[in-house]
C-alpha positions as CSV (number, residue, x, y, z in Angstrom):
1,M,113.6,-127.7,-1.9
2,E,115.4,-128.1,1.7
3,I,114.5,-131.3,2.7
4,A,115.3,-132.6,-1.3
5,E,119.0,-131.0,-0.8
6,R,119.6,-133.0,1.7
7,V,118.8,-136.3,1.1
8,G,120.8,-135.4,-2.3
9,L,117.7,-135.1,-4.7
10,V,117.6,-132.2,-7.4
11,A,114.1,-130.9,-7.6
12,P,112.7,-128.1,-9.4
13,A,112.4,-124.9,-7.8
14,D,108.4,-125.1,-8.0
15,T,108.1,-128.5,-5.9
16,R,105.4,-128.8,-3.4
17,V,105.6,-132.5,-2.2
18,L,107.9,-135.3,-2.5
19,I,106.8,-138.9,-3.3
20,A,108.6,-141.8,-2.0
21,P,107.8,-145.3,-3.6
22,L,107.5,-148.2,-0.9
23,D,106.8,-151.7,-0.7
24,G,106.2,-152.8,2.2
25,V,105.1,-151.0,5.8
26,G,107.0,-151.6,9.5
27,R,110.1,-150.4,10.9
28,E,112.1,-151.6,7.5
29,H,110.5,-149.1,5.7
30,P,110.5,-146.0,7.8
31,L,108.6,-143.6,5.6
32,S,105.5,-146.0,6.1
33,I,104.6,-144.1,9.1
34,E,103.2,-140.7,9.8
35,K,105.6,-138.1,8.9
36,L,103.7,-134.1,9.5
37,C,106.1,-133.2,6.6
38,P,105.3,-132.5,2.7
39,V,106.8,-136.3,1.9
40,L,104.3,-138.8,1.0
41,S,104.7,-142.5,1.1
42,F,103.0,-144.3,-2.4
43,Y,102.1,-147.9,-3.3
44,V,101.1,-149.8,-6.6
45,V,98.7,-152.6,-5.9
46,S,97.0,-155.1,-8.1
47,D,93.3,-154.2,-7.1
48,W,91.1,-152.5,-4.5
49,R,91.0,-155.5,-2.3
50,A,95.3,-155.6,-2.3
51,A,94.8,-152.1,-1.8
52,C,91.9,-152.5,1.6
53,E,95.3,-154.8,3.1
54,R,97.6,-152.5,2.5
55,C,95.2,-149.5,4.3
56,K,94.6,-151.9,7.3
57,E,98.6,-152.5,7.6
58,I,99.4,-148.9,7.7
59,L,96.3,-148.1,10.2
60,R,97.8,-150.8,12.5
61,Y,101.5,-149.5,12.2
62,G,100.3,-145.8,13.1
63,G,97.2,-144.7,12.9
64,M,94.9,-147.3,14.4
65,G,91.2,-146.0,15.0
66,H,92.1,-142.4,13.0
67,T,91.3,-141.4,9.9
68,M,91.4,-142.3,6.2
69,S,90.3,-141.2,2.8
70,I,89.4,-142.7,-0.2
71,H,88.8,-141.5,-4.3
72,S,86.3,-143.4,-6.1
73,R,83.6,-143.6,-8.2
74,D,82.0,-147.2,-7.3
75,E,79.8,-147.3,-4.3
76,Q,80.4,-151.1,-3.8
77,V,83.8,-150.3,-3.3
78,I,83.6,-147.5,-0.9
79,L,81.2,-149.3,1.4
80,E,83.8,-151.8,1.8
81,F,86.5,-149.5,2.7
82,G,84.4,-148.3,5.4
83,L,83.2,-151.2,6.7
84,R,86.6,-153.1,6.9
85,K,89.0,-150.5,8.1
86,P,90.2,-150.0,11.8
87,A,89.6,-146.0,11.7
88,F,86.6,-144.2,12.3
89,R,87.0,-141.1,10.0
90,I,87.0,-142.2,6.5
91,V,86.4,-139.3,4.3
92,V,85.4,-140.1,0.4
93,N,86.5,-138.3,-2.5
94,T,88.0,-135.2,-0.5
95,P,91.5,-134.3,1.3
96,A,92.1,-136.3,4.2
97,T,93.3,-133.5,6.5
98,L,90.5,-130.9,5.6
99,G,88.0,-133.7,5.3
100,A,88.7,-135.1,8.9
101,I,88.9,-132.1,10.6
102,G,85.7,-131.1,8.8
103,M,86.4,-127.8,6.7
104,T,85.2,-130.4,3.5
105,T,82.8,-132.6,5.1
106,G,79.7,-132.8,7.4
107,L,82.2,-134.2,10.5
108,D,81.8,-131.5,13.4
109,P,84.7,-128.8,13.2
110,S,87.8,-130.2,15.1
111,M,91.1,-130.5,15.7
112,T,91.6,-133.0,18.2
113,L,90.3,-136.4,16.6
114,G,89.0,-139.7,18.8
115,C,90.6,-142.5,17.5
116,G,87.6,-145.0,19.5
117,G,88.1,-148.7,21.1
118,Y,90.7,-149.1,18.2
119,G,93.2,-146.7,19.2
120,G,92.5,-146.7,23.3
121,N,90.3,-143.7,23.6
122,I,87.3,-142.8,25.1
123,T,85.3,-141.6,21.7
124,S,85.7,-141.9,18.0
125,D,84.1,-138.4,17.7
126,N,85.7,-135.3,16.5
127,I,86.1,-133.7,20.3
128,T,83.7,-130.9,20.6
129,P,82.8,-128.4,23.0
130,R,79.2,-130.8,23.8
131,H,82.3,-133.3,24.8
132,L,83.0,-131.3,27.7
133,L,79.6,-130.5,29.2
134,N,78.1,-131.5,32.4
135,I,74.4,-132.2,32.1
136,K,72.1,-132.8,35.0
137,R,68.7,-134.8,33.9
138,L,65.6,-134.8,35.8
139,A,64.1,-138.3,34.5
140,Y,60.6,-138.7,35.0
141,E,59.5,-142.4,34.6
142,V,57.3,-143.6,31.5
143,R,57.1,-146.8,31.0
144,P,55.9,-148.5,34.4
145,V,57.4,-151.7,35.6
146,G,54.7,-154.4,35.4
147,R,54.6,-156.0,38.8
148,S,52.9,-159.4,39.6
149,A,51.5,-160.4,43.2
150,P,53.1,-163.2,44.8
151,P,51.6,-166.2,44.5
152,E,49.0,-167.2,47.5
153,P,50.7,-169.6,49.7
154,T,48.7,-173.2,49.3
155,P,47.5,-174.3,53.0
156,P,49.0,-177.6,53.8
157,A,46.1,-180.9,54.0
158,A,45.2,-182.3,57.4
159,G,47.2,-184.1,59.0
160,A,50.4,-183.4,56.8
161,L,53.3,-182.5,58.7
162,R,54.9,-178.8,57.9
163,E,58.5,-179.3,56.4
164,A,61.0,-177.2,58.3
165,P,62.7,-174.1,55.7
166,A,65.6,-175.0,53.9
167,K,68.7,-173.4,55.0
168,P,69.7,-170.9,52.4
169,V,72.7,-171.8,50.7
170,S,76.0,-169.7,51.0
171,G,77.4,-168.2,48.0
172,G,80.9,-167.8,49.6
173,L,84.1,-167.9,48.5
174,D,86.3,-171.6,49.2
175,P,89.0,-169.6,52.0
176,G,91.9,-172.6,51.0
177,L,90.9,-171.6,46.9
178,L,91.2,-167.8,47.2
179,A,94.3,-168.5,48.8
180,R,95.7,-170.5,46.7
181,R,95.0,-168.3,44.0
182,V,96.7,-165.4,45.8
183,E,100.2,-167.0,46.3
184,T,99.9,-168.3,42.8
185,F,99.3,-164.3,41.7
186,L,102.4,-163.0,43.9
187,A,104.4,-165.9,43.4
188,A,104.1,-164.8,39.3
189,R,105.3,-161.7,40.2
190,G,108.3,-162.9,42.2
191,I,107.1,-162.1,45.5
192,E,107.1,-164.7,48.5
193,S,103.7,-165.2,50.1
194,S,103.3,-164.3,53.8
195,S,101.7,-167.7,54.0
196,S,104.1,-169.7,52.4
197,A,106.1,-169.9,56.0
198,P,106.4,-173.5,57.1
199,P,104.3,-174.9,59.6
200,E,105.0,-175.3,63.0
201,N,105.5,-179.2,63.0
202,D,108.0,-179.1,60.1
203,T,110.9,-179.9,60.9
204,A,112.9,-180.2,57.8
205,A,113.3,-176.1,57.4
206,A,114.1,-175.8,61.4
207,P,117.7,-175.1,62.7
208,R,119.9,-178.3,63.4
209,Q,120.4,-178.3,67.0
210,P,123.6,-179.6,68.7
211,D,123.9,-183.3,69.5
212,A,123.8,-184.2,73.2
213,G,127.3,-183.4,74.8
214,S,128.6,-182.0,72.2
215,T,131.0,-178.9,73.1
216,G,131.0,-176.8,69.9
217,P,129.0,-173.7,69.0
218,P,125.7,-174.8,67.1
219,A,125.8,-175.2,63.4
220,R,125.3,-171.9,61.2
221,A,123.0,-171.8,58.6
222,P,124.7,-171.5,55.3
223,A,124.8,-167.7,54.0
224,V,122.8,-166.7,51.4
225,A,123.9,-164.2,49.0
226,P,121.8,-161.2,48.0
227,P,120.1,-161.3,44.9
228,A,121.6,-159.8,41.8
229,P,120.8,-156.6,40.8
230,P,119.0,-156.4,37.6
231,P,120.9,-156.0,34.3
232,L,120.6,-152.3,33.2
233,E,118.3,-152.0,30.2
234,T,119.5,-150.6,26.3
235,P,117.2,-147.5,25.4
236,V,115.3,-148.3,22.3
237,A,116.3,-146.0,19.0
238,F,112.7,-145.9,17.7
239,V,109.1,-146.6,19.1
240,C,106.1,-146.6,17.0
241,E,102.7,-147.2,18.2
242,D,102.7,-151.1,17.6
243,D,105.7,-151.4,20.1
244,V,103.2,-149.6,22.8
245,R,100.7,-151.7,22.3
246,Q,102.9,-155.4,22.5
247,A,104.6,-153.9,25.5
248,M,101.2,-153.1,27.0
249,H,100.0,-156.7,26.3
250,A,103.2,-158.4,28.0
251,D,102.9,-156.0,30.8
252,R,106.4,-154.4,30.4
253,R,108.2,-151.4,30.2
254,I,110.1,-149.2,26.6
255,V,113.7,-147.9,28.0
256,V,113.7,-144.8,26.2
257,N,116.3,-141.8,26.4
258,D,116.5,-138.1,24.7
259,R,117.7,-139.4,21.3
260,T,114.6,-142.2,20.9
261,I,112.6,-141.3,18.2
262,I,109.3,-141.8,19.3
263,T,105.9,-141.3,17.0
264,P,103.2,-138.7,18.3
265,A,100.6,-142.1,18.4
266,A,103.2,-144.1,20.4
267,R,103.9,-141.2,22.4
268,D,100.5,-140.5,23.3
269,L,99.5,-143.7,24.0
270,G,103.0,-144.7,25.9
271,E,102.6,-141.8,28.1
272,Q,98.8,-142.4,29.1
273,H,99.6,-145.9,30.2
274,R,103.1,-145.3,31.5
275,V,104.8,-147.4,29.4
276,F,108.1,-145.6,28.9
277,V,111.0,-145.9,31.3
278,Q,113.4,-142.8,31.1
279,A,116.9,-143.5,30.7
280,E,119.7,-140.9,31.3
281,L,122.3,-140.4,28.4
282,P,125.8,-141.6,29.0
283,R,128.0,-138.7,30.7
């Protein structure tokens, strides 16, 4: 009731859930992401294949690897959903919240749900005490390794010359190639390589000496202005999981402050990979 009143809706006193019809997924549709409140997003599509694609869009926007549910009597459709969705818990004909934590399904009871490789987690399991055990194992050989005797050397024929053993070929890296790779790596990050100093016989960069017989002071090199400080970035207003993944892929940071709205999945992933830069609020 309170949520409905705050957005100007008149709802019956026994209302338990508010349902919002949507026609898209993403930043332009704020209710298409996890809300953690009694508000549900509702989509209508043409068939189960379109529903499959819509579910993948929702998972990519804010729930990669987590959970989804399907209500159907068609086992083939259920199988297609299970194979094609980027989620590791797909509960069938049961509430998603209760099924995912194992209350109505055979999944391990847990309130901590791994999102696997899709979500950048180390496991896709429901986390249980078994994941916290350190087990020492004493492992005996049960499958002996087959060993074949080395071939006998063939004696040389009478009068034949013995060949000198071949010199082993070095497998080291080319020092010049390694140096060029290091310089390219440093230059891409704006760092001057210590090996980029001009050689001793390079006179182009040497300071000009006064001419013979000149009574004036030696010419000074032109002053180099210090680099300008980088511009201050403006904190973003909203961050979702997809924003964090794009920042990780581009190796950049996201500037936020206390007013930035960050989805739970984005906060977990961003703090794990140190993507966020905290900016102070203006005084």
